[in-house]
Structures are given as C-alpha cells and as structure tokens.
C-alpha angles and dihedrals in degrees: 000000000000114000103220135119119264092245094052115132090223090058090050090054092050092050092047095049090045092053091049093051093041089058087062091056096257112143100174134037121214100200126150107234091209092062098041115102121195113230113254112255094184118099113266131198112275112252118253113271095026122122091248092052092049092047088058096047104031098092093053094043118113120217116225114195112241093011110056134231121341124205119204111250094013123101120233136015132285136208126239091279093051097256118142112259097213104022138044120257115259091241134000114231123188115244090227108048119202114243119246138066096272091062088070111108093226094053092047090050091049092051089050090051090049092051090048092053090050093052098259098106133071115312113180095189092052090045093054091046091052092046092052090049090049091051091053093049090046092054090051088052092243090139099166094057091039090057090055092053093047090052089054091049091051092050094049101038123105091178113093091207094054090043091053093049090046092052091049095049091045088057090044090052090053091047095052092046087057094246092136101166091051090045093053090049090049092049090049092050090052092051091045091056098033107026091170094050118161086227093061097110094051092043094056089045091055093045092049091052091050093047090049091050092050091048093051091045090054092048090051094048114013117200139172116276091238094052106112121230106217103165113031110080091188092069132059120260091249139016106011092185094049092050089050091055092046091053091049089051093050090052090058093045096045096045108018094164096040127113094258100047094092091041091055092050092048091048090050092050092048091048091055091044093054090051093051094250092136096165093056091042091051090053094055094043087053091047090054092048092051104038101035108038092162095052119127086228095064096105094047090045089056096044096044089042087058090051090050093052092049090052094045090055107097101198142283092301093063136064117300097216095110090051094049091049090049090052090054090049091055089052090052092048092053092047098047103032106019095108095044102046118117122225091261092049092049090051091048091050092048091053092051092047091049091054091048094049091049091051092051092045091050090051092054093043093052090049092051091045091052091056090043093054092049091049095245087138098169092059091042091054090050094055093042090054092045091054092050090049097046102034107026095154098057124099089242093060094072092047091049092049091051094049092047090058092047091055092057110124094014116132115266094235135016119267111266113240117228094007091177089064094049090052090061092068116093095227090062088080090058091050090052092051092050091049090057093058107106116241121230111242116232116248091215109040118195112254125209124203115273121257113259093245096043105061094155100055129064122208113227129192112227 
C-alpha cells in the first residue's frame, strides 16, 4: 500500500485518473512503474509568450518602433500582449485558467500519455491497418462495414493526410449506401477541418447531386418543413427543400471559384422562383449576374430576373423600383446578347418588354388621371405628355394625347373654396412668397402632336 496522507495531491491524481479510465470500462492498468513520471505540482516558470510571462516582463519591456517590444535577455520582439512577432509561442496558455488540479498542463499531458499507453491514444499502425481494411470493403461495395473501419482509422491516425483520406472515404461510404444526410454532414466536417482538401472537386460534385435529388424529390411530393421523415434514409428528418438550399449555399461558400458555384446559385434561384418566392429568386439571379459574368446561365438569369421584377411589382399605386430595374435589365440583355439571340429568344424578350412598357405606361396614365380628376390640370397635362413621349406605341398614348389637348386653356389648379378662410392661416404668407419665385423655362419643351384641324399651331407643355 502507498504510505501517503488522505489529503495528498498525489492520491487525488490517482483517484481522478482511475475514475476516468474506469468510465471507459478499464478495470486494470498495465503500466511500468519505472517509466511513469508524476506530474510536477511545484510552480514552474511560465513559458515565454504566455500571459503570466508577459505580466512579469511587461514593465521592463522596451518598445522599438516598427519592431515591437524587446525584453532584456530574450531574443526577438513581442506584440502588446507578449506574443512573439516572428515565432510562435512555446505553449499557449488561456488567460482565464480553470480551477482544479486537472487544468494543469502537466497533468493533462500525463493523462494523455496514460491513455496512449492503454491503447486509447493515436496509433498510426492501427490507423493504417483500419484504413486498408476499409479500402478493401469499399471496393467490395460493403459500404456499411467500410464506414466502420474508416471511423477507426480517423480516430487512431496522427497523420493529417491519412485522416483526410479516411474522412473522405467515410463520406463516400455513406453516399454509396444512400445515407445522404449523413454523407453531406461528413463532407462538411471534412471541409471544415481541411478546407483546401484535394478531394474538394469531388465533394462539391457529390453535394450538388444530393441537393438536386432532394430538390426534385420535394417537387415531386411537396410537404411541410415540420413534417418528419421516418422511413426514407435518403432524405433529412425535416425540411427536405430547406436542406437542399442549404447544401447549394455551402457549395458556393466552400468552392466559390469552382465549376459548380454558379450552378448552385442558379439552382437556388430557380427553386425560389418555382415556389413563388420572387424576391429571394431575384436576389440570387442578381448575384449570379454580378459575381459570375462568364456563367452559361447569364441569359436565363437576366430573363428570369425580369420575370421576378414584374411579379414583385405590386401595381401603379406602389413604388416603381422593380419596373425601373427591369427596364435596365432589358437594356443589358440587348447589349450583351442582342447579336446571339435566336428567333424564339427575340420573341420572348419582345413579349417581356411589351409587358414592362405597358406597366410603366399604365403607371404614368393613372398618375395623370389622378391629377385630372382632382382638377390639377397643369400636372395632369405634364404626365399625359410624358406618357406620349416615352410610350408612343401603347394604346394609352392616343388617349393621353387626346386628353392633353382637351385640357388646353383649363386652369392649372382648382379654385380654392373659402379663400378668405385660408388667408387667415400664417403659412399662407409662405405660400405666397414661394409662388413669387420665377420658374426656369425648359430649353427643350415637350411637344405633342398637332390637332388634326390646327396644322399651323403646335401645342407645347409648359
């Protein structure tokens, strides 16, 4: 028996380590006493670059412009937190240490050594053996058993290259066993840990295929996002469509310059379009037009973007921004694709442009009609003339031209009822002062077509 007091720190370490190993089902420990080293419980000098070390030397440190802080007797320079400027600190120590004996670096290292000796730590030989077994099972298409071996290889490996390959083939095993949700998660874990993986191209291809499958499955049989999937292992537990969109987004974020980045954006936009989410679809079509100008989807992104803007527009009583943006898109389409459009595409573009022009003309006509009905004839004539000038080929242009002529000679504004009462208000003086400010005449007044019976006079909007 050990001869030590019950409150000895060494006894506490033994009991703690024993409890940790006992939780793993280990009843005996086969450790050579001659090789076991007790962790040092005495205070040791803080390692260079640690917060404790910097706290001790900060006051005596000298700041050198362009270099950093210099500590006498120590080579190199340090930043304002005591970290080496041109070398990594020997050991990183948290500023706020957790209380307790197991937070000590030496104890944690000793526990890791203990687990390694008991077979719970990295074992490269065992990792390679498991990986080789997994490869054999994978080639025989025994994907379930292969996945188990690859998991063992990942857990045992201390080699980043073998770990990366193990993670990839684990995801591949899940993919070929039709466990698509688990496969997507495994691919994401691999890219989180190894963002520059040599398997990146194949990973995004697999994820795109899975996302496309989920999207088509949802289109074939739509369901509520909260409806659980309890029997089909190829689909997520909830929200098949949402997971499809998330996977498309991850493809773009993980490989923004890859061959499938623009395809994933286009697929996302089309998915929103088919569900009637025209605002979201318009955003992604616009993203594709801006970020991927060489994409093969540019024409469709323009045309479908136009359709989105026409559907977003809520009518002549609302803001005209979607219509103005659509007008700009048509201009871009003609500039970029005018010479390459087929007869069908030209006809399609002409139909869209006709719809847009009619919407804009209707907006101006309703505005003119509103002023006309309220007897603000000067404003009404201005909008009628603007419609005739901008949209001369629409059915509303002739009606606007006729009404413009009829309003000739009408008072600019309706007669104010009870003018004597209005004059009593103080702000009436300000209105009078504003009315006396001379207006600048336009150098290019808008001209409307002459009346049939007045061939010698031109009607001009002032």
